[in-house]
C-alpha positions as CSV (number, residue, x, y, z in Angstrom):
1,M,-32.2,-7.3,-13.3
2,T,-33.5,-4.6,-15.4
3,T,-32.6,-3.2,-18.7
4,L,-31.6,-0.3,-16.9
5,A,-29.1,-2.3,-14.6
6,K,-27.5,-3.8,-17.9
7,A,-27.1,-0.6,-19.5
8,R,-25.5,1.0,-16.8
9,F,-23.3,-2.4,-16.5
10,A,-22.3,-1.7,-20.1
11,Q,-21.5,1.9,-19.5
12,I,-19.3,1.9,-16.2
13,V,-17.8,-1.7,-16.0
14,L,-17.4,-3.1,-19.9
15,P,-15.2,-0.3,-21.0
16,R,-13.0,-1.1,-18.0
17,I,-12.6,-4.8,-18.4
18,D,-9.1,-4.8,-19.7
19,E,-7.9,-2.7,-17.1
20,G,-9.4,-4.7,-14.2
21,Y,-8.3,-7.8,-16.2
22,R,-4.6,-6.2,-15.9
23,L,-4.8,-5.5,-12.3
24,A,-6.1,-9.2,-11.5
25,R,-3.3,-10.4,-13.5
26,W,-0.5,-8.7,-11.4
27,L,-2.2,-9.5,-8.3
28,T,-2.5,-13.0,-8.9
29,G,0.7,-13.7,-11.3
30,S,-1.4,-16.0,-13.8
31,A,-3.8,-15.2,-16.6
32,T,-6.1,-18.3,-15.9
33,D,-6.4,-17.0,-12.3
34,A,-7.1,-13.4,-13.8
35,E,-10.0,-14.6,-15.7
36,D,-11.5,-16.4,-12.8
37,V,-11.2,-13.2,-10.8
38,M,-12.3,-11.2,-13.5
39,Q,-15.4,-13.5,-13.7
40,E,-16.4,-13.0,-9.7
41,A,-15.4,-9.4,-9.9
42,C,-18.0,-8.7,-13.1
43,I,-20.9,-10.6,-11.1
44,K,-20.2,-8.6,-8.1
45,A,-20.5,-5.5,-9.8
46,F,-23.6,-6.4,-11.8
47,R,-25.2,-7.0,-8.5
48,A,-24.2,-3.8,-7.2
49,I,-24.6,-1.8,-10.4
50,E,-27.7,-0.1,-8.9
51,S,-26.3,1.0,-5.8
52,F,-23.4,2.6,-7.5
53,A,-23.6,6.6,-7.0
54,E,-22.0,8.8,-9.6
55,G,-18.4,8.9,-9.1
56,N,-15.1,7.6,-10.1
57,A,-16.4,4.2,-11.8
58,R,-12.6,3.4,-12.5
59,A,-12.0,3.4,-8.8
60,W,-15.2,1.9,-7.9
61,F,-14.6,-1.2,-10.4
62,L,-10.8,-1.7,-9.6
63,T,-11.8,-1.7,-6.0
64,I,-14.2,-4.5,-6.8
65,V,-11.4,-6.2,-8.9
66,R,-8.8,-5.8,-6.1
67,N,-11.0,-6.8,-3.2
68,V,-12.0,-10.2,-5.1
69,A,-8.5,-10.5,-6.3
70,Y,-7.1,-10.9,-2.4
71,S,-10.2,-13.0,-1.5
72,W,-9.7,-15.7,-4.1
73,L,-5.9,-15.6,-3.4
74,Q,-6.9,-16.5,0.0
75,R,-9.2,-19.2,-0.9
76,H,-7.1,-20.3,-3.3
77,R,-3.4,-20.0,-2.4
78,P,-3.4,-20.7,1.4
79,V,0.0,-19.9,3.2
80,K,2.3,-22.5,3.0
81,L,3.5,-23.9,6.0
82,V,7.2,-24.7,7.2
83,S,7.9,-27.3,10.1
84,L,11.0,-26.9,12.1
85,E,11.8,-30.6,11.2
86,D,12.3,-29.6,7.5
87,L,14.9,-27.3,8.3
88,S,18.5,-27.9,8.8
89,P,19.6,-28.3,12.9
90,E,21.5,-25.2,12.7
91,A,18.4,-23.2,11.2
92,Q,16.5,-24.8,13.9
93,Q,18.9,-23.9,16.5
94,E,18.8,-20.2,15.0
95,I,15.3,-19.7,15.1
96,E,15.0,-21.2,18.7
97,T,17.7,-18.7,20.1
98,G,16.6,-15.8,18.3
99,G,19.7,-15.7,16.0
100,L,22.7,-14.0,16.0
101,M,21.5,-10.5,17.2
102,A,19.4,-12.1,20.1
103,N,21.3,-10.9,22.9
104,A,23.0,-8.0,21.3
105,V,22.9,-5.0,23.5
106,P,23.6,-1.6,21.9
107,T,27.2,-0.1,23.0
108,P,26.8,3.5,24.6
109,E,28.4,4.5,21.6
110,D,25.5,3.1,19.4
111,L,23.3,4.7,21.5
112,L,24.8,8.2,21.2
113,L,24.8,8.0,17.4
114,A,21.5,7.2,17.3
115,K,20.4,10.0,19.4
116,Q,22.7,12.1,17.4
117,R,20.9,11.0,14.3
118,S,17.5,11.7,15.5
119,T,18.3,15.2,16.7
120,E,19.5,15.9,13.3
121,L,16.5,14.4,11.8
122,Q,14.3,16.2,14.1
123,D,16.2,19.8,13.2
124,A,16.1,19.3,9.8
125,V,12.3,18.5,9.8
126,E,11.7,21.5,12.0
127,T,13.6,23.8,9.4
128,L,11.1,22.9,6.6
129,P,8.4,25.0,5.4
130,L,5.1,24.7,7.5
131,H,3.1,23.0,4.2
132,L,6.0,20.8,3.4
133,K,6.4,19.7,7.3
134,E,3.2,19.2,7.5
135,T,2.7,17.0,4.7
136,L,6.1,14.8,5.5
137,V,4.8,14.5,9.0
138,L,1.4,13.1,8.3
139,R,2.9,10.7,5.9
140,E,6.1,9.4,7.2
141,F,5.2,9.9,11.2
142,H,1.6,9.1,10.9
143,G,1.7,6.6,7.9
144,L,-1.4,8.4,6.4
145,S,-2.1,7.6,2.8
146,Y,-2.0,10.5,0.2
147,R,-5.7,10.6,0.0
148,E,-6.1,11.0,3.6
149,I,-3.1,13.4,3.5
150,A,-5.1,15.3,0.9
151,A,-8.3,15.4,2.4
152,I,-6.8,16.7,5.9
153,S,-5.0,19.5,4.2
154,N,-7.6,20.1,1.5
155,I,-5.5,19.9,-1.5
156,P,-5.3,17.5,-4.4
157,V,-3.2,14.3,-4.1
158,G,-0.7,15.7,-6.9
159,T,0.0,18.3,-4.8
160,V,0.3,15.8,-1.7
161,M,3.0,13.8,-3.7
162,S,4.8,16.7,-5.1
163,R,5.0,18.3,-1.5
164,L,6.3,15.2,-0.3
165,A,9.1,14.8,-3.0
166,K,10.1,18.3,-2.5
167,A,10.3,17.7,1.4
168,R,12.0,14.4,1.2
169,Q,14.6,16.4,-1.3
170,T,14.9,19.4,1.0
171,L,15.8,17.1,3.9
172,L,18.2,15.0,2.3
173,S,20.3,18.0,1.3
174,R,20.1,19.3,5.0
175,L,21.2,16.3,5.9
176,R,24.1,16.0,3.9
177,E,25.1,19.7,4.8
178,A,25.0,18.8,8.5
């Protein structure tokens, strides 16, 4: 690597090492594992430093740390398997039959109440101002992230968050009234 790459690494990554370590520590749950993740993340960041376009260096580095942490966890902490034979006979029976709710059929009253709640919710959403309704629908019904909503609506992420909070608060008060 060139001297320029070393200087960019020192300028972009080194000031964020502590923050990256804290993220790795939260994700792995272990100081030792976080150190391993950080070592691998720093190597990846060093190799990619020349391709880093000017932008949000913090987000770039923390994304590397996050991805390395998840990869590390997959390699070093495989999913634990539980065999049916390890469970009690009652638990085995419940799993095999689907549990208590396997054959539960909703009553006509349950269906009517669910339809009524759905209608009340839909009516309450319809009464929201357009900018609040748009944000709420994109988040809750379409499952978009705050950043995706911000890009779609051409507003800052903070505005998305405040609109969403206001929409939820307004919805709750209108549903209480109803």
